[in-house]
C-alpha positions in Angstrom: -27.6 -1.0 30.2 -25.1 -3.9 29.4 -21.5 -2.6 28.7 -19.3 -4.3 26.3 -16.3 -6.2 27.7 -13.4 -3.9 28.0 -10.8 -6.6 27.2 -12.1 -7.1 23.6 -10.9 -4.8 20.9 -13.5 -2.7 19.2 -14.2 -3.7 15.5 -15.7 -1.8 12.6 -18.7 -3.1 10.7 -18.0 -2.3 7.2 -21.5 -3.0 6.2 -22.6 0.1 8.1 -24.1 2.8 5.9 -21.3 5.3 6.8 -18.8 3.0 5.0 -20.9 2.7 1.8 -22.5 6.0 1.1 -19.5 7.3 -0.9 -19.3 4.2 -3.1 -23.1 4.0 -3.5 -23.4 7.6 -4.6 -20.5 7.4 -7.0 -21.8 4.0 -8.4 -19.9 1.6 -10.5 -17.5 2.3 -13.4 -18.7 0.9 -16.8 -16.7 0.2 -20.0 -16.2 3.5 -21.8 -17.4 4.0 -25.3 -15.1 2.5 -28.0 -14.4 6.1 -29.3 -12.7 6.9 -26.1 -9.2 6.8 -27.5 -10.1 9.6 -30.1 -10.1 13.3 -29.8 -7.6 13.5 -26.7 -7.7 17.3 -26.7 -11.3 17.2 -26.2 -11.2 14.7 -23.5 -8.4 16.5 -21.7 -10.4 19.7 -21.7 -13.4 17.8 -20.0 -11.3 16.1 -17.5 -9.5 19.4 -16.5 -12.8 21.1 -16.0 -14.2 18.2 -14.1 -11.1 18.0 -11.9 -11.3 21.6 -11.0 -15.1 21.3 -10.1 -14.8 18.0 -8.2 -11.9 19.4 -6.2 -13.8 22.6 -5.3 -17.3 21.0 -4.6 -17.0 17.3 -4.5 -18.6 14.6 -6.4 -22.2 14.9 -5.3 -22.4 18.7 -5.9 -21.1 18.7 -9.6 -23.2 18.1 -12.5 -22.5 17.0 -16.1 -24.0 20.4 -17.1 -21.5 22.3 -14.8 -18.6 20.5 -16.3 -19.5 21.0 -19.9 -20.4 24.7 -19.1 -16.9 25.4 -17.7 -15.2 23.5 -20.6 -17.6 25.4 -23.0 -18.8 22.2 -24.7 -22.0 20.3 -25.3 -23.6 18.2 -22.5 -23.6 15.3 -24.8 -19.8 15.3 -25.0 -19.5 13.6 -21.6 -21.8 10.7 -22.6 -20.0 10.5 -26.0 -16.5 10.2 -24.6 -16.9 8.8 -21.2 -20.3 7.2 -21.0 -21.5 8.5 -17.6 -20.5 10.9 -14.8 -19.1 7.9 -12.7 -16.7 7.1 -15.6 -15.7 10.7 -15.8 -14.9 10.9 -12.2 -12.9 7.7 -12.4 -10.8 9.0 -15.3 -10.1 12.3 -13.4 -8.7 10.2 -10.6 -7.0 7.5 -12.7 -5.0 9.7 -15.0 -3.0 11.2 -12.1 -3.2 8.4 -9.6 -1.6 5.9 -12.0 1.5 7.8 -12.7 1.8 8.9 -9.1 1.6 5.2 -8.0 4.3 4.2 -10.6 6.7 7.0 -9.2 6.2 5.9 -5.6 6.5 2.3 -6.2 9.8 2.7 -8.2 11.3 5.1 -5.5 10.1 2.9 -2.6 11.7 -0.2 -4.2 14.9 1.9 -4.8 14.9 3.1 -1.2 14.5 -0.5 0.2 17.6 -1.6 -1.8 19.9 1.0 -0.3 22.7 0.1 2.1 22.0 2.6 4.9 21.7 2.5 8.7 18.2 2.3 9.9 17.8 6.0 10.7 18.9 7.1 7.2 17.0 4.3 5.5 13.7 5.3 7.4 14.2 8.9 6.0 14.8 7.5 2.6 11.6 5.4 2.6 9.6 8.5 3.8 11.0 10.5 1.1 10.4 8.0 -1.5 6.6 8.1 -0.6 6.2 11.8 0.0 8.5 13.4 -2.6 6.6 12.3 -5.9 3.4 14.2 -4.9 5.5 17.2 -3.5 7.4 17.4 -6.8 4.2 17.0 -9.0 2.4 19.6 -7.0 5.2 22.2 -7.5 5.8 21.4 -11.3 3.5 24.2 -12.5 0.6 22.1 -13.6 -2.3 23.4 -11.6 -4.3 20.2 -12.3 -2.0 18.4 -9.7 -3.1 20.7 -7.0 -6.7 20.1 -7.9 -6.0 16.5 -7.8 -4.4 16.5 -4.2 -7.3 18.6 -3.1 -9.6 16.0 -4.4 -7.6 13.3 -2.9 -8.0 15.0 0.5 -11.8 14.8 0.1 -11.8 11.2 -1.1 -9.6 10.1 1.8 -12.0 11.3 4.5 -15.4 11.0 2.6 -15.2 7.7 0.7 -16.5 9.3 -2.5 -14.3 7.3 -4.8 -14.9 4.7 -7.5 -13.8 1.4 -5.9 -11.7 0.7 -9.0 -9.3 3.5 -8.1 -8.0 1.8 -5.0 -5.9 -0.4 -7.1 -3.4 2.5 -7.6 -2.7 2.9 -4.1 -2.5 -0.7 -2.9 1.1 -1.6 -4.3 2.8 1.5 -3.0 1.2 1.2 0.4 2.2 -2.5 0.7 5.7 -1.8 -0.5 6.1 0.9 2.1 4.8 -1.3 4.8 7.2 -4.2 3.8 10.0 -1.7 3.9 9.1 -0.7 7.3 8.9 -4.3 8.4 12.4 -4.7 7.0 13.7 -2.0 9.3 11.7 -3.1 12.3 11.4 -6.9 12.0 10.2 -7.4 15.6 7.4 -4.7 15.2 3.9 -6.3 15.2 2.2 -6.0 11.8 -0.6 -4.0 13.5 1.9 -1.3 14.3 3.3 -1.3 10.8 -0.1 -0.7 9.5 -0.8 1.9 12.0 2.4 3.7 10.9 1.3 3.7 7.2 -2.2 4.9 8.3 -1.2 7.7 10.7 1.1 9.2 8.1 -1.9 10.1 5.9 -2.9 13.0 8.1 0.1 15.3 7.8 0.6 14.1 4.0 -2.9 15.1 3.3 -2.8 18.4 5.4 0.3 19.5 3.4 -0.5 18.3 -0.1 -4.2 19.4 -0.2 -3.2 23.0 0.8 -6.3 23.3 2.9 -5.9 26.9 4.1 -6.1 25.8 7.7 -3.0 27.9 8.5 -4.5 30.9 6.9 -7.2 30.9 9.9 -4.5 31.4 12.4 -4.4 34.9 13.9 -0.7 35.1 13.4 1.1 32.9 10.9 4.7 32.6 9.5 3.9 30.8 6.3 1.0 29.9 3.9 -0.7 26.5 3.0 1.0 26.8 -0.4 4.5 27.0 1.0 5.4 23.6 0.1 9.1 24.2 -0.1 8.9 24.9 3.6 6.2 22.4 4.7 7.5 19.4 2.6 10.8 18.9 4.5 9.0 19.5 7.8 6.3 16.9 7.0 8.8 14.3 6.0 10.8 14.9 9.4 7.5 14.7 11.3 6.5 11.5 9.6 9.9 9.8 10.2 10.0 10.9 13.7 6.4 9.6 14.3 7.2 6.2 12.7 10.5 5.9 14.7 8.7 6.6 18.0 5.9 4.1 17.2 8.1 1.2 15.9 11.1 1.5 18.1 9.0 1.4 21.3 7.9 -2.0 22.3 4.3 -2.6 22.7 3.1 -2.0 26.3 2.5 -5.1 28.4 -0.9 -5.6 29.8 -1.0 -4.4 33.5 -3.0 -5.8 36.4 -5.6 -3.5 37.7 -4.8 -2.5 41.3 -8.2 -3.2 42.7 -10.2 -5.3 40.2 -7.4 -7.6 39.1 -8.5 -7.3 35.5 -6.2 -7.0 32.3 -6.0 -3.6 30.7 -7.8 -3.0 27.5 -6.5 -3.7 24.1 -6.1 0.0 23.6 -4.0 0.4 26.9 -1.9 -2.5 25.6 -1.0 -0.6 22.5 -3.0 -2.9 20.0 -4.6 -1.5 17.0 -8.4 -2.3 16.5 -9.1 -4.1 13.3 -10.5 -1.8 10.5 -10.3 -1.4 6.8 -6.9 -2.3 5.3 -4.4 0.3 4.8 -4.5 0.2 1.0 -5.8 3.5 0.0 -3.2 6.2 0.8 
């Protein structure tokens, strides 16, 4: 069996089925009926019901009949107001992703303009990214908690209407540009890696996964965002600092074979999908 060369970074083939299953199942978003702007209260009730069910069960397991049953409405209302299940799903995501993106973008831009030393400015950038969802999740509207639970599913499953990615691109790029300003000598691959790796702790906290509740002994709950929010920001800032302040490791000569170390050993980040959807 022939082995792949170790000095070549691994790449992802985005045409593989595992990268397309979510988008194929969700399907394309189509123009909504012209009556979409009418009866906002009816639409909001349908969106709330759909958001709750999608957050709990995921896109594939939720039916239009289930949504209308929870909303206590006729099945035909979904087609009348949204046109399709795909459009309903997109609107569930869009109605919160859009204002969240605006809040983040405004705060990240403001943080970039601050005259601070590098350590304090890094914390300001992290706060600009993390504080808006923390504030929205704690504002008393249960829909935001459903939304962040759904975003946790979307992040790791790919079950998302492709159009929703537009609301995450600009804040992600602004954050990466801000990090590049702070660490001008850092390779772009490491800047992207920093933006990618902050997703894990961010989602774990905002989605309120219940993981801590499985611990035999615990000191807090998944919903204790007042405690976990500041800890999350410190964790993210510390990780970014360690990643971007340390220079990439130089390739070392193998003591016996005289070969170059692999790209992973050299600190390179394999190419994959862009870090746009955060």
